[in-house]
ROSE-4610 file (N, C-alpha, C; in Angstrom, 1 decimal, always signed):
// ROSE-4610
residu = [X/X/X/X/X/X/X/X/X/X/X/X/X/X/X/X/X/X/X/X/X/X/X/X/X/X/X/X/X/X/X/X/X/X/X/X/X/X/X/X/X/X/X/X/X/X/X/X/X/X/X/X/X/X/X/X/X/X/X/X/X/X/X/X/X/X/X/X/X/X/X/X/X/X/X/X/X/X/X/X/X/X/X/X/X/X/X/X/X/X/X/X/X/X/X/X/X/X/X/X/X/X/X/X/X/X/X/X/X/X/X/X/X/X/X/X/X/X/X/X/X/X/X/X/X/X/X/X/X/X/X/X/X/X/X/X/X/X/X/X/X/X/X/X/X/X/X/X/X/X/X/X/X/X/X/X/X/X/X/X/X/X/X/X/X/X/X/X/X/X/X/X/X/X/X/X/X/X/X/X/X/X/X/X/X/X/X/X/X/X/X/X/X/X/X/X/X/X/X/X/X/X/X/X/X/X/X/X/X/X/X/X/X/X/X/X/X/X/X/X/X/X/X/X/X/X/X/X/X/X/X/X/X/X/X/X/X/X/X/X/X/X/X/X/X/X/X/X/X/X/X/X/X/X/X/X/X/X/X/X/X/X/X/X/X/X/X/X/X/X/X/X/X/X/X/X/X/X/X/X/X/X/X/X/X/X/X/X/X/X/X/X/X/X/X/X/X/X/X/X/X/X/X/X/X/X/X/X/X/X/X/X/X/X/X/X/X/X/X/X/X/X/X/X/X/X/X/X/X/X/X/X/X/X/X/X/X/X/X/X/X/X/X/X/X/X/X/X/X/X/X/X/X/X/X/X/X/X/X/X/X/X/X/X/X/X/X/X/X/X/X/X/X/X/X/X/X/X/X/X/X/X/X/X/X/X/X/X/X/X/X/X/X/X/X/X/X/X/X/X/X/X/X/X/X/X/X/X/X/X/X/X/X/X/X/X/X/X/X/X/X/X/X/X/X/X/X/X/X/X/X/X/X/X/X/X/X/X/X/X/X/X/X/X/X/X/X/X/X/X/X/X/X/X/X/X/X/X/X/X/X/X/X/X/X/X/X/X/X/X/X/X/X/X/X/X/X/X/X/X/X/X/X/X/X/X/X/X/X/X/X/X/X/X/X/X/X/X/X/X/X/X/X/X/X/X/X/X/X/X/X/X/X/X/X/X/X/X/X/X/X/X/X/X/X/X/X/X/X/X/X/X/X/X/X/X/X/X/X/X/X/X/X/X/X/X/X/X/X/X/X/X/X/X/X/X/X/X/X/X/X/X/X/X/X/X/X/X/X/X/X/X/X/X/X/X/X/X/X/X/X/X/X/X/X/X/X/X/X/X/X/X/X/X/X/X/X/X/X/X/X/X/X/X/X/X/X/X/X/X/X/X/X/X/X/X/X/X/X/X/X/X/X/X/X/X/X/X/X/X/X/X/X/X/X/X]
num = [1/1/1/2/2/2/3/3/3/4/4/4/5/5/5/6/6/6/7/7/7/8/8/8/9/9/9/10/10/10/11/11/11/12/12/12/13/13/13/14/14/14/15/15/15/16/16/16/17/17/17/18/18/18/19/19/19/20/20/20/21/21/21/22/22/22/23/23/23/24/24/24/25/25/25/26/26/26/27/27/27/28/28/28/29/29/29/30/30/30/31/31/31/32/32/32/33/33/33/34/34/34/35/35/35/36/36/36/37/37/37/38/38/38/39/39/39/40/40/40/41/41/41/42/42/42/43/43/43/44/44/44/45/45/45/46/46/46/47/47/47/48/48/48/49/49/49/50/50/50/51/51/51/52/52/52/53/53/53/54/54/54/55/55/55/56/56/56/57/57/57/58/58/58/59/59/59/60/60/60/61/61/61/62/62/62/63/63/63/64/64/64/65/65/65/66/66/66/67/67/67/68/68/68/69/69/69/70/70/70/71/71/71/72/72/72/73/73/73/74/74/74/75/75/75/76/76/76/77/77/77/78/78/78/79/79/79/80/80/80/81/81/81/82/82/82/83/83/83/84/84/84/85/85/85/86/86/86/87/87/87/88/88/88/89/89/89/90/90/90/91/91/91/92/92/92/93/93/93/94/94/94/95/95/95/96/96/96/97/97/97/98/98/98/99/99/99/100/100/100/101/101/101/102/102/102/103/103/103/104/104/104/105/105/105/106/106/106/107/107/107/108/108/108/109/109/109/110/110/110/111/111/111/112/112/112/113/113/113/114/114/114/115/115/115/116/116/116/117/117/117/118/118/118/119/119/119/120/120/120/121/121/121/122/122/122/123/123/123/124/124/124/125/125/125/126/126/126/127/127/127/128/128/128/129/129/129/130/130/130/131/131/131/132/132/132/133/133/133/134/134/134/135/135/135/136/136/136/137/137/137/138/138/138/139/139/139/140/140/140/141/141/141/142/142/142/143/143/143/144/144/144/145/145/145/146/146/146/147/147/147/148/148/148/149/149/149/150/150/150/151/151/151/152/152/152/153/153/153/154/154/154/155/155/155/156/156/156/157/157/157/158/158/158/159/159/159/160/160/160/161/161/161/162/162/162/163/163/163/164/164/164/165/165/165/166/166/166/167/167/167/168/168/168/169/169/169/170/170/170/171/171/171/172/172/172/173/173/173/174/174/174/175/175/175/176/176/176/177/177/177/178/178/178/179/179/179/180/180/180/181/181/181/182/182/182/183/183/183/184/184/184/185/185/185/186/186/186/187/187/187/188/188/188/189/189/189/190/190/190/191/191/191/192/192/192/193/193/193/194/194/194/195/195/195/196/196/196/197/197/197/198/198/198/199/199/199/200/200/200/201/201/201/202/202/202/203/203/203/204/204/204/205/205/205/206/206/206/207/207/207/208/208/208/209/209/209/210/210/210/211/211/211/212/212/212]
x = [+4.6/+6.0/+6.1/+7.1/+7.4/+8.8/+9.2/+10.5/+11.0/+12.3/+12.9/+12.8/+13.0/+13.0/+12.8/+12.7/+12.6/+13.8/+15.0/+16.2/+16.3/+15.8/+15.8/+14.8/+13.7/+12.7/+13.2/+14.0/+14.6/+15.6/+16.4/+17.4/+16.7/+15.6/+14.8/+14.2/+13.6/+12.9/+13.9/+15.1/+16.1/+16.5/+16.7/+17.1/+16.0/+14.8/+13.6/+13.6/+13.8/+13.7/+14.9/+16.1/+17.2/+17.0/+16.4/+16.1/+15.1/+14.2/+13.1/+13.6/+14.9/+15.5/+15.1/+14.6/+14.2/+15.4/+15.3/+16.4/+15.8/+16.4/+15.8/+17.0/+16.7/+17.6/+17.8/+16.8/+16.8/+15.7/+15.9/+15.0/+14.5/+13.2/+12.5/+11.8/+12.2/+11.6/+10.5/+9.4/+8.3/+8.5/+8.8/+9.1/+7.9/+8.1/+9.5/+9.9/+9.1/+9.5/+9.9/+9.3/+9.7/+11.1/+11.7/+13.1/+14.0/+13.8/+14.6/+14.6/+13.5/+13.4/+14.1/+13.8/+14.3/+15.8/+16.4/+17.9/+18.5/+18.0/+18.5/+18.3/+17.1/+16.9/+17.9/+18.1/+19.1/+20.5/+20.9/+22.2/+22.3/+21.2/+21.2/+21.3/+20.5/+20.4/+21.5/+22.2/+23.3/+22.8/+21.8/+21.2/+21.1/+21.0/+20.8/+19.5/+19.6/+18.5/+18.0/+16.7/+16.2/+14.8/+14.2/+12.9/+11.9/+10.6/+9.5/+8.5/+8.3/+7.5/+6.0/+5.3/+3.9/+3.3/+2.0/+1.3/+0.0/-0.4/-1.7/-2.7/-3.9/-5.0/-6.0/-6.1/-7.0/-8.4/-9.3/-10.7/-10.8/-11.4/-11.4/-12.0/-12.8/-13.4/-12.7/-11.7/-10.9/-9.6/-8.6/-7.4/-6.6/-6.7/-6.0/-6.6/-7.8/-8.5/-8.2/-7.3/-6.9/-8.0/-8.2/-9.2/-8.6/-7.3/-6.6/-5.1/-4.5/-3.0/-2.6/-1.5/-0.8/+0.6/+1.1/+2.5/+3.0/+4.4/+5.1/+4.5/+4.5/+4.0/+2.6/+2.0/+0.6/-0.4/+0.0/-0.9/-1.8/-3.1/-4.1/-5.0/-5.2/-6.1/-7.0/-8.3/-9.3/-10.1/-10.4/-11.2/-12.7/-13.3/-14.7/-15.6/-15.4/-16.3/-16.3/-15.2/-15.0/-15.5/-15.8/-16.2/-17.8/-18.4/-19.8/-20.2/-21.4/-21.9/-22.2/-21.5/-21.7/-21.0/-21.8/-21.2/-20.4/-20.7/-20.0/-18.6/-18.5/-17.2/-16.4/-16.9/-16.2/-15.6/-16.3/-15.8/-14.7/-14.8/-13.8/-12.5/-12.8/-11.7/-10.8/-11.4/-10.6/-9.5/-9.9/-8.9/-7.8/-8.2/-7.2/-6.2/-6.7/-5.8/-4.9/-5.4/-4.5/-3.4/-3.8/-2.8/-1.7/-2.1/-1.2/-0.3/-0.9/-0.1/+1.1/+0.8/+1.8/+2.9/+2.5/+3.5/+4.3/+3.6/+4.3/+5.4/+5.1/+6.1/+7.3/+7.0/+8.0/+9.0/+8.4/+9.2/+10.0/+9.4/+10.1/+11.4/+11.2/+12.4/+13.4/+13.0/+13.9/+14.6/+13.9/+14.5/+15.1/+14.8/+15.4/+16.4/+17.1/+18.1/+19.3/+19.7/+20.8/+20.5/+21.3/+21.1/+19.8/+19.2/+17.9/+18.0/+17.3/+17.2/+16.1/+16.5/+15.5/+14.8/+13.4/+12.6/+12.5/+12.7/+12.4/+13.2/+12.4/+13.0/+13.6/+13.4/+14.0/+13.0/+13.5/+12.8/+13.0/+11.9/+12.0/+11.3/+11.9/+11.3/+10.8/+9.5/+9.0/+8.8/+9.4/+9.4/+8.7/+7.9/+7.3/+7.5/+7.3/+7.5/+6.2/+5.1/+3.9/+2.8/+1.9/+0.8/-0.5/-1.1/-2.4/-3.6/-3.7/-4.7/-4.1/-2.8/-2.2/-2.3/-3.0/-3.3/-2.0/-1.1/+0.1/+1.0/+1.1/+1.9/+1.3/+0.0/-0.7/-0.4/-0.4/-0.1/+1.4/+2.3/+3.7/+3.9/+3.1/+3.2/+2.7/+1.7/+1.1/+2.1/+2.8/+3.9/+5.0/+5.5/+6.5/+6.1/+4.9/+4.3/+4.4/+3.9/+3.9/+5.3/+6.3/+7.7/+8.4/+7.7/+8.2/+8.9/+8.7/+9.3/+8.9/+9.8/+9.5/+8.8/+9.2/+8.5/+8.5/+7.5/+7.4/+7.0/+7.8/+7.6/+7.3/+6.3/+6.0/+6.4/+7.1/+7.5/+7.3/+7.0/+6.9/+7.0/+7.5/+7.5/+6.2/+5.1/+3.8/+2.7/+1.6/+0.5/-0.8/-1.9/-3.2/-3.5/-4.4/-4.8/-5.4/-6.2/-6.8/-5.8/-4.8/-3.7/-3.0/-2.8/-2.1/-3.0/-4.2/-5.1/-5.2/-5.3/-5.3/-4.1/-2.9/-1.7/-1.4/-1.9/-1.8/-2.4/-3.4/-4.1/-3.3/-2.3/-1.5/+0.0/+0.6/+2.0/+2.2/+3.4/+3.7/+3.8/+4.4/+4.6/+4.4/+3.9/+3.8/+4.4/+5.5/+6.2/+6.0/+5.4/+5.1/+5.4/+6.2/+6.5/+5.4/+4.6/+3.5/+2.2/+1.3/+0.0/-1.1/-1.7/-2.6/-4.0/-4.9/-6.4/-7.0/-6.3/-6.8/-5.8/-5.3/-4.3/-5.0/-4.3/-4.8/-4.0/-2.7/-1.8/-0.4/+0.3/+1.7/+2.6/+2.4/+3.3/+3.2/+2.1/+1.9/+2.9/+3.6/+4.6/+6.0/+6.2/+7.5/+7.6/+8.7/+9.0/+9.2/+10.0/+10.3/+9.7/+8.8/+8.2/+8.1/+9.2/+9.3/+9.1/+8.7/+8.5/+9.9/+9.9/+11.1/+11.2/+12.4/+12.6/+13.1/+12.9/+13.4/+14.9/+15.6/+17.0/+17.5/+16.8/+17.2/+17.1/+16.0/+15.9/+17.0/+17.3/+18.4/+19.7/+20.0/+21.2/+21.4/+20.3/+20.4/+20.6/+19.9/+20.0/+21.5/+22.0/+23.4/+24.4/+24.1/+25.1/+24.9/+23.9/+23.7/+24.7/+24.7/+25.6/+24.7/+24.2/+23.4/+24.2/+23.8/+24.5/+24.0/+24.8/+24.4/+24.5]
y = [+8.1/+8.2/+9.2/+10.1/+11.1/+11.0/+11.5/+11.5/+12.9/+13.1/+14.4/+14.9/+14.1/+14.4/+13.2/+13.3/+12.2/+11.3/+12.0/+11.2/+10.4/+11.0/+10.3/+9.1/+9.3/+8.3/+7.1/+7.5/+6.5/+5.6/+6.2/+5.5/+4.5/+5.0/+4.2/+3.1/+3.4/+2.3/+1.3/+1.8/+0.8/-0.1/+0.4/-0.5/-1.5/-1.0/-1.8/-3.0/-2.7/-3.7/-4.7/-4.1/-5.0/-6.0/-5.5/-6.3/-7.4/-7.0/-8.0/-9.0/-8.8/-9.8/-9.6/-8.3/-8.1/-8.0/-8.8/-8.8/-8.6/-7.6/-7.2/-6.9/-6.9/-6.6/-5.1/-4.3/-2.9/-2.2/-0.8/+0.0/+1.1/+1.2/+2.2/+3.2/+4.5/+5.5/+6.2/+6.6/+7.3/+8.8/+9.5/+10.9/+11.7/+12.9/+13.2/+12.8/+13.1/+12.9/+11.4/+10.5/+9.1/+8.7/+9.5/+9.2/+9.5/+10.6/+10.9/+9.8/+9.3/+8.1/+6.9/+6.6/+5.4/+5.5/+6.7/+6.8/+6.3/+6.6/+6.2/+4.7/+4.2/+2.8/+2.0/+2.5/+1.8/+1.8/+2.9/+2.9/+1.9/+1.8/+0.9/-0.6/-0.8/-2.2/-2.5/-1.4/-1.6/-2.2/-1.6/-2.0/-0.8/-1.1/+0.0/+0.8/+2.1/+3.0/+3.4/+3.4/+4.0/+4.6/+5.2/+5.8/+5.1/+5.1/+4.7/+5.8/+6.4/+7.6/+7.3/+8.0/+7.9/+9.3/+9.4/+10.7/+10.4/+11.3/+11.2/+11.8/+11.1/+11.7/+12.3/+13.6/+14.3/+14.5/+14.6/+14.8/+16.1/+16.1/+17.3/+18.6/+18.4/+19.5/+19.8/+19.0/+19.1/+18.3/+19.0/+18.2/+17.7/+18.1/+17.6/+16.2/+16.0/+14.7/+13.6/+12.7/+11.6/+10.6/+10.4/+9.4/+8.4/+8.4/+7.5/+7.8/+7.0/+7.2/+6.7/+7.2/+6.8/+6.3/+5.3/+4.9/+4.5/+4.4/+4.1/+2.8/+2.7/+1.5/+1.5/+2.7/+2.9/+2.4/+2.4/+2.0/+3.1/+2.9/+3.8/+3.1/+3.6/+3.0/+4.2/+3.9/+4.8/+4.2/+5.0/+4.6/+4.9/+3.9/+4.1/+4.6/+4.2/+4.6/+6.1/+6.7/+8.2/+9.0/+8.3/+9.0/+9.0/+7.9/+7.7/+7.7/+8.0/+7.9/+9.3/+10.3/+11.7/+11.8/+11.9/+12.0/+13.2/+14.3/+15.5/+15.4/+14.7/+14.5/+13.6/+12.6/+11.6/+12.3/+13.2/+14.0/+14.9/+15.6/+16.4/+15.6/+14.4/+13.5/+13.1/+12.9/+12.6/+13.7/+14.9/+16.0/+16.0/+15.6/+15.5/+14.4/+13.3/+12.1/+12.5/+13.2/+13.6/+14.5/+15.4/+16.4/+15.6/+14.7/+13.9/+13.0/+12.4/+11.6/+12.4/+13.6/+14.4/+14.7/+15.0/+15.3/+14.0/+12.9/+11.6/+11.4/+11.7/+11.5/+12.5/+13.7/+14.7/+14.2/+13.7/+13.2/+11.9/+11.1/+9.9/+10.3/+11.3/+11.8/+12.4/+13.2/+13.9/+12.9/+12.0/+11.1/+9.8/+9.5/+8.3/+8.6/+9.7/+10.1/+9.1/+8.5/+7.7/+6.2/+5.4/+4.0/+3.7/+2.6/+2.3/+0.9/+0.6/-0.7/-1.5/-2.6/-3.4/-4.2/-4.1/-4.8/-6.3/-6.7/-8.1/-9.1/-10.0/-11.1/-10.7/-9.5/-9.0/-8.9/-9.0/-8.7/-7.2/-6.5/-5.0/-4.5/-3.4/-2.7/-1.3/-1.0/+0.3/+1.1/+2.3/+3.1/+4.5/+4.9/+6.3/+6.9/+8.2/+8.9/+8.7/+8.2/+7.9/+7.5/+6.7/+6.2/+6.6/+7.6/+8.1/+7.2/+7.1/+6.3/+5.0/+5.0/+3.8/+3.7/+4.7/+4.6/+4.7/+5.7/+5.8/+4.6/+4.1/+2.9/+1.7/+1.6/+0.5/+0.5/+1.7/+1.9/+1.5/+1.8/+1.5/-0.1/-0.7/-2.2/-2.8/-2.3/-2.8/-2.6/-1.4/-1.2/-2.2/-2.4/-3.4/-4.8/-5.2/-6.5/-6.5/-5.5/-5.4/-5.6/-5.0/-5.1/-6.4/-7.3/-8.6/-8.8/-8.0/-8.2/-9.5/-10.1/-11.5/-11.3/-10.3/-10.1/-8.6/-8.1/-6.7/-6.4/-5.6/-5.2/-3.7/-3.3/-1.8/-1.5/-0.4/+0.1/+1.6/+2.0/+3.4/+3.6/+4.8/+5.0/+5.0/+5.6/+5.7/+5.5/+5.0/+4.7/+4.7/+4.9/+4.7/+3.2/+2.8/+1.4/+1.0/+1.9/+1.6/+1.4/+2.2/+2.0/+0.7/+0.3/-1.0/-2.1/-2.1/-3.1/-3.1/-2.0/-1.9/-2.5/-2.2/-2.7/-4.2/-4.7/-6.1/-7.0/-6.4/-7.1/-7.2/-6.3/-6.3/-6.6/-6.2/-6.5/-7.8/-8.3/-9.6/-9.3/-8.2/-7.8/-6.3/-5.9/-4.4/-4.2/-3.4/-3.1/-1.6/-1.3/+0.0/+0.1/+1.1/+1.3/+1.8/+2.7/+3.3/+3.2/+2.3/+2.2/+2.9/+3.9/+4.7/+4.6/+4.2/+4.1/+5.5/+6.5/+7.9/+8.7/+8.2/+8.8/+10.1/+11.2/+12.5/+13.0/+13.0/+13.5/+13.0/+12.8/+12.3/+13.2/+14.5/+15.5/+15.4/+14.9/+14.8/+14.0/+13.1/+12.2/+12.7/+13.9/+14.5/+15.8/+16.1/+17.4/+18.4/+18.0/+18.8/+18.1/+18.7/+18.1/+19.1/+19.6/+20.6/+20.0/+20.8/+20.2/+19.8/+18.7/+18.1/+18.6/+19.1/+19.6/+18.5/+18.8/+17.9/+17.8/+19.0/+19.0/+18.0/+18.0/+17.0/+15.6/+15.3/+13.9/+13.6/+14.5/+14.3/+14.2/+14.9/+14.8/+13.4/+12.9/+11.5/+10.5/+10.7/+9.7/+9.8/+11.0/+11.1/+10.4/+10.2/+9.6/+8.1/+7.6/+6.1/+5.3/+4.0/+3.1/+2.0/+2.2/+1.2/+0.4/-0.9/-1.8/-1.4/-1.6/-1.3/+0.1]
z = [+29.4/+29.0/+27.9/+28.1/+27.0/+26.6/+25.4/+24.9/+24.7/+24.9/+24.8/+23.4/+22.4/+21.0/+20.2/+18.9/+18.0/+18.1/+18.2/+18.3/+19.6/+20.7/+22.0/+21.9/+21.2/+21.0/+20.2/+19.2/+18.3/+19.1/+19.9/+20.7/+21.7/+22.3/+23.2/+22.5/+21.3/+20.6/+20.1/+19.6/+19.2/+20.2/+21.4/+22.6/+22.9/+22.9/+23.1/+22.1/+20.8/+19.8/+19.9/+20.3/+20.5/+21.6/+22.7/+23.9/+23.6/+22.6/+22.2/+21.2/+20.8/+19.9/+18.4/+18.1/+16.7/+15.8/+14.7/+13.7/+12.4/+11.7/+10.4/+9.4/+8.1/+7.1/+6.8/+7.2/+6.9/+7.7/+7.8/+8.5/+7.6/+7.5/+6.6/+7.4/+7.3/+8.0/+7.2/+7.8/+7.0/+7.1/+6.0/+6.0/+6.5/+7.2/+7.4/+8.8/+9.8/+11.2/+11.6/+10.9/+11.2/+10.8/+9.9/+9.5/+10.6/+11.4/+12.5/+13.5/+13.8/+14.7/+14.1/+12.9/+12.2/+12.1/+12.0/+11.9/+13.1/+14.3/+15.6/+15.8/+15.4/+15.5/+14.6/+13.4/+12.5/+13.1/+13.8/+14.5/+15.6/+16.4/+17.5/+17.0/+16.0/+15.5/+14.5/+14.1/+13.1/+11.8/+11.3/+10.1/+9.1/+7.8/+6.8/+7.0/+6.7/+6.8/+5.4/+5.1/+3.9/+4.3/+3.3/+3.5/+2.6/+3.0/+2.2/+2.2/+1.0/+0.9/+1.0/+1.9/+2.1/+2.2/+1.9/+2.1/+2.7/+3.6/+4.2/+3.2/+3.2/+2.4/+3.5/+3.4/+4.4/+3.8/+4.7/+4.3/+3.5/+2.3/+1.5/+2.2/+3.2/+3.9/+5.3/+5.6/+6.8/+6.6/+5.9/+5.5/+6.6/+7.8/+9.0/+9.4/+9.0/+9.4/+8.4/+8.8/+7.9/+7.6/+6.3/+5.9/+4.9/+4.7/+3.9/+3.7/+2.9/+2.7/+1.3/+0.8/-0.4/+0.0/-0.8/-0.6/-2.0/-2.0/-3.2/-3.8/-5.1/-5.8/-6.1/-6.1/-6.5/-5.4/-4.1/-3.0/-2.6/-2.6/-2.1/-1.1/+0.1/+1.0/+1.5/+1.7/+2.2/+3.4/+4.4/+5.5/+5.1/+4.5/+4.0/+5.1/+6.3/+7.4/+7.6/+7.2/+7.4/+6.2/+5.1/+3.9/+3.8/+4.2/+4.1/+2.6/+2.3/+0.9/+0.3/+0.8/+0.3/-1.1/-2.2/-3.5/-3.7/-3.1/-3.2/-2.6/-1.4/-0.7/-1.6/-2.2/-3.0/-4.2/-4.8/-6.0/-5.6/-4.4/-3.9/-3.5/-3.0/-2.6/-3.8/-5.0/-6.2/-6.4/-6.2/-6.4/-5.3/-4.1/-3.0/-3.3/-3.8/-4.1/-5.3/-6.3/-7.4/-6.9/-6.0/-5.5/-4.6/-3.8/-3.0/-3.8/-4.9/-5.8/-6.4/-6.7/-7.3/-6.3/-5.0/-4.0/-3.7/-3.7/-3.5/-4.5/-5.8/-6.9/-6.6/-6.2/-5.9/-4.8/-3.8/-2.7/-3.0/-3.8/-4.3/-5.1/-5.9/-6.7/-5.8/-4.8/-3.9/-3.0/-2.4/-1.3/-1.9/-3.1/-3.7/-4.8/-4.6/-5.7/-5.7/-4.6/-4.5/-4.5/-3.8/-3.7/-2.9/-3.2/-2.4/-1.9/-0.8/-0.2/-0.9/-1.5/-2.3/-1.3/-1.2/-0.2/-0.5/-1.7/-2.2/-1.3/-0.7/+0.1/+1.4/+1.9/+3.1/+4.3/+5.5/+6.7/+7.0/+7.0/+7.1/+8.3/+8.8/+9.9/+9.5/+9.5/+9.2/+10.5/+10.5/+11.7/+11.4/+12.3/+12.3/+13.7/+13.8/+15.1/+16.0/+15.4/+16.2/+15.3/+15.8/+15.0/+15.5/+14.9/+15.4/+14.8/+13.5/+12.9/+12.4/+12.0/+11.4/+9.9/+9.3/+7.9/+7.0/+7.3/+6.5/+6.7/+7.9/+8.2/+7.5/+7.4/+6.7/+5.2/+4.6/+3.2/+3.0/+3.9/+3.8/+3.9/+4.7/+4.8/+3.5/+2.9/+1.6/+0.5/+0.6/-0.4/-0.4/+0.9/+1.0/+0.6/+0.9/+0.4/-1.1/-1.7/-3.2/-3.8/-3.0/-3.5/-3.1/-2.5/-2.2/-0.9/+0.1/+1.4/+2.0/+2.7/+3.3/+4.6/+5.4/+6.7/+7.0/+7.6/+7.9/+9.3/+10.0/+11.4/+11.4/+12.1/+12.2/+13.6/+13.8/+15.1/+15.3/+16.5/+16.8/+18.3/+18.7/+20.2/+20.8/+20.1/+20.7/+19.7/+20.1/+19.1/+19.8/+19.1/+19.6/+19.6/+20.5/+20.5/+19.2/+18.6/+17.3/+16.2/+16.2/+15.1/+15.3/+16.5/+16.7/+16.2/+16.5/+16.0/+14.5/+13.9/+12.4/+11.8/+12.4/+11.8/+12.0/+13.1/+13.4/+12.3/+11.6/+10.5/+9.2/+9.1/+7.8/+8.0/+9.2/+9.4/+10.1/+10.1/+10.8/+12.3/+12.6/+14.0/+14.2/+15.3/+15.6/+17.0/+17.0/+18.3/+18.6/+19.7/+20.2/+21.7/+22.1/+23.5/+24.3/+23.8/+24.5/+23.7/+24.1/+23.5/+24.4/+23.8/+24.6/+24.1/+24.9/+24.5/+24.4/+25.0/+25.0/+24.1/+23.1/+22.2/+21.6/+21.7/+21.1/+19.9/+20.1/+19.0/+19.3/+18.2/+18.3/+19.2/+18.9/+19.6/+21.2/+21.6/+23.1/+23.8/+23.1/+23.7/+23.5/+23.1/+22.9/+23.6/+24.3/+24.9/+23.8/+22.7/+21.6/+20.4/+19.6/+18.5/+17.3/+16.9/+15.9/+14.5/+13.5/+12.2/+11.6/+10.9/+10.3/+8.9/+8.5/+7.1/+6.2/+4.9/+3.9/+4.0/+4.4/+4.5/+5.6/+6.7/+7.8/+7.3/+6.5/+6.0/+5.1/+4.2/+3.2/+3.8/+4.9/+5.6/+6.2/+6.8/+7.4/+6.3/+5.2/+4.1/+3.5/+3.5/+2.9/+3.8/+5.1/+6.0/+6.1/+5.5/+5.6/+4.8/+5.0/+4.3/+3.7/+2.5/+1.8/+0.9/+0.8/-0.2/-1.6/-2.6/-4.0/-4.3]
């Protein structure tokens, strides 16, 4: 299964969740691409939209290779099996984490300028455009837990089998339309998978209707 775009995937995912009887208090998109999917899910489910800022931690010698993630609230997770015991790599990794923490703070300031959805006591749906390793979504789940969420569902149009298994250990429910044991890249499941801009995210957030 492939989707025409992130918006198309969001509409399909929203209908899938509605048919499954999923009921939530709010929808949290993971910037940037996940927000485009989450916005459509929120429209279908008629629930408030917000973002939860996360950052991938890339291997210091290959930044595209994810070995961890950061999320709001001081959440840091690392895949120790991908780091091994190389002291040099760990030292370099400290610099990567510092850099990503700064970027996380910048995006929190940018995307949380207005009203925010308070996770405390709520049933929340975390949405991304795809789950390759599941690391950023896991960090998002831990962030919501720390902020007092009552129940957390993670949803995506497509995911690797490994990501789904990872997230089942931390989320209450994982809802994915396409689970692929041969998952290669998120973009493979989209006909159009262009880079999402900050402006697109801010436009969607500006159109939302949040309480408070």
